[in-house]
C-alpha positions in Angstrom: 12.1 -43.8 -4.5 12.1 -44.1 -8.2 8.9 -46.1 -8.0 7.2 -43.4 -5.9 8.3 -40.8 -8.5 6.8 -42.9 -11.3 3.6 -43.5 -9.4 3.2 -39.8 -8.7 4.0 -38.9 -12.3 1.5 -41.5 -13.5 -1.2 -40.1 -11.2 -0.6 -36.6 -12.4 -1.0 -37.7 -16.0 -4.1 -39.7 -15.1 -5.7 -36.8 -13.4 -4.9 -34.4 -16.3 -6.3 -36.9 -18.9 -9.3 -37.6 -16.7 -10.0 -33.8 -16.5 -9.8 -33.5 -20.3 -12.3 -36.4 -20.9 -15.0 -35.4 -18.4 -17.0 -32.2 -18.3 -17.7 -31.6 -14.6 -19.2 -28.8 -12.7 -17.1 -25.7 -11.8 -16.7 -26.9 -8.2 -15.3 -30.2 -9.3 -12.9 -28.5 -11.8 -11.6 -26.2 -9.1 -11.1 -29.1 -6.7 -9.3 -31.1 -9.5 -7.1 -28.1 -10.3 -6.2 -27.8 -6.6 -5.4 -31.5 -6.5 -3.3 -31.3 -9.6 -1.4 -28.3 -8.2 -1.0 -30.1 -4.9 0.4 -33.2 -6.6 2.7 -31.1 -8.8 4.0 -29.4 -5.7 4.6 -32.8 -4.1 6.3 -34.0 -7.2 8.6 -30.9 -7.3 9.4 -31.4 -3.6 10.2 -35.0 -4.2 12.4 -34.2 -7.2 14.2 -31.5 -5.2 14.8 -33.8 -2.3 16.1 -36.6 -4.7 18.4 -34.1 -6.4 19.8 -32.9 -3.1 20.3 -36.4 -1.9 22.1 -37.4 -5.2 24.2 -34.3 -4.9 25.2 -35.1 -1.3 26.1 -38.7 -2.4 28.2 -37.4 -5.3 30.0 -34.9 -3.0 30.5 -37.7 -0.4 32.0 -40.0 -3.1 34.3 -37.1 -4.3 35.4 -36.4 -0.8 36.1 -40.1 -0.1 38.0 -40.5 -3.4 40.1 -37.3 -2.8 43.5 -37.7 -1.2 44.7 -34.9 1.0 48.3 -33.7 1.4 49.9 -31.7 4.2 49.4 -28.3 2.6 46.5 -28.9 0.4 44.4 -25.7 -0.4 41.2 -27.7 -0.2 41.8 -28.3 3.6 42.2 -24.6 4.5 39.3 -22.9 6.1 38.5 -19.3 5.2 38.6 -18.0 8.8 39.3 -14.4 7.8 36.2 -14.3 5.6 34.1 -15.9 8.3 35.3 -13.5 11.0 34.7 -10.5 8.7 31.3 -11.8 7.8 30.5 -12.4 11.5 31.7 -8.8 12.4 29.6 -7.4 9.6 26.6 -9.3 10.9 27.2 -7.9 14.4 27.5 -4.4 13.0 24.3 -4.8 11.1 22.5 -6.1 14.2 23.8 -3.2 16.3 22.7 -0.8 13.6 19.3 -2.4 13.5 19.0 -2.0 17.3 20.0 1.6 17.1 17.5 2.2 14.3 14.8 0.5 16.4 15.7 2.6 19.4 15.6 5.9 17.5 12.3 4.9 15.9 10.8 4.3 19.4 12.2 7.7 20.6 10.8 9.5 17.6 7.4 7.8 18.1 7.4 8.8 21.8 8.3 12.4 20.8 5.4 12.5 18.3 3.0 11.2 20.9 4.2 14.0 23.4 3.8 16.6 20.6 0.3 15.3 19.9 -0.7 15.7 23.5 0.8 19.2 23.6 -1.0 20.2 20.4 -4.3 18.8 21.7 -3.9 20.9 24.8 -3.1 24.0 22.8 -6.0 23.4 20.5 -8.3 23.1 23.5 -7.0 26.4 24.9 -7.4 28.1 21.5 -11.0 26.9 21.3 -11.7 28.2 24.8 -10.2 31.6 24.0 -12.1 31.7 20.7 -15.3 30.9 22.5 -14.5 33.5 25.2 -13.7 36.1 22.5 -16.9 35.3 20.7 -18.8 35.9 23.9 -16.8 39.1 24.5 -17.5 40.4 21.0 -21.2 39.7 21.6 -21.2 41.5 24.9 -19.3 44.4 23.3 -21.9 44.7 20.5 -24.7 44.7 23.1 -22.8 47.4 25.1 -22.3 49.6 22.0 -25.9 49.2 21.0 -27.0 50.1 24.5 -24.6 53.1 24.5 -26.0 54.3 21.2 -29.6 54.0 22.5 -28.7 55.7 25.7 -27.0 58.6 23.8 -30.1 59.1 21.7 -32.4 58.8 24.7 -30.3 61.4 26.5 -30.3 63.8 23.6 -34.1 63.3 23.3 -34.5 64.1 27.0 -32.3 67.1 26.8 -34.3 68.4 23.8 -37.5 67.7 25.7 -36.1 69.5 28.8 -35.0 72.5 26.7 -38.3 72.8 24.9 -40.2 72.4 28.2 -38.0 75.1 29.8 -38.5 77.4 26.8 -42.2 76.9 27.0 -42.3 77.4 30.7 -40.2 80.6 30.4 -42.3 81.9 27.5 -45.7 81.2 28.9 -45.1 81.7 32.5 -43.2 84.9 32.4 
């Protein structure tokens, strides 16, 4: 494993020095940067795994070297904490389910309100159109009534003048 680490480390340094010595096009630079990042990520992953393995081996050695007694505090398990943690997780899970359920019911309520508001809006637009038509008809009726009134007054004046003339010249 140490050999692989050294080879990887050597390759990273070779790529970095190679990049400094050569002036390549932007595409090659980007590819090289990607390769370096990829190699550095692989190196970090390898180092992490090696560190974890060394830590496990150290813990194993400590555990094997440790002698346990009948009432040793290292052998007790924190059951109360585990049970409390488990019940807390269950409460959180239950709360999340309740929150999800209320969120769904709120969403359904909003959808129903949207449909109701759309229907109300359609009815209001229909009434507004009908009122607009009614107001137009009322204006035409008022205009016609005004014209009829003047026409009737004109006819009455004509009739009165005609009767006056008939009475004056025929009697």
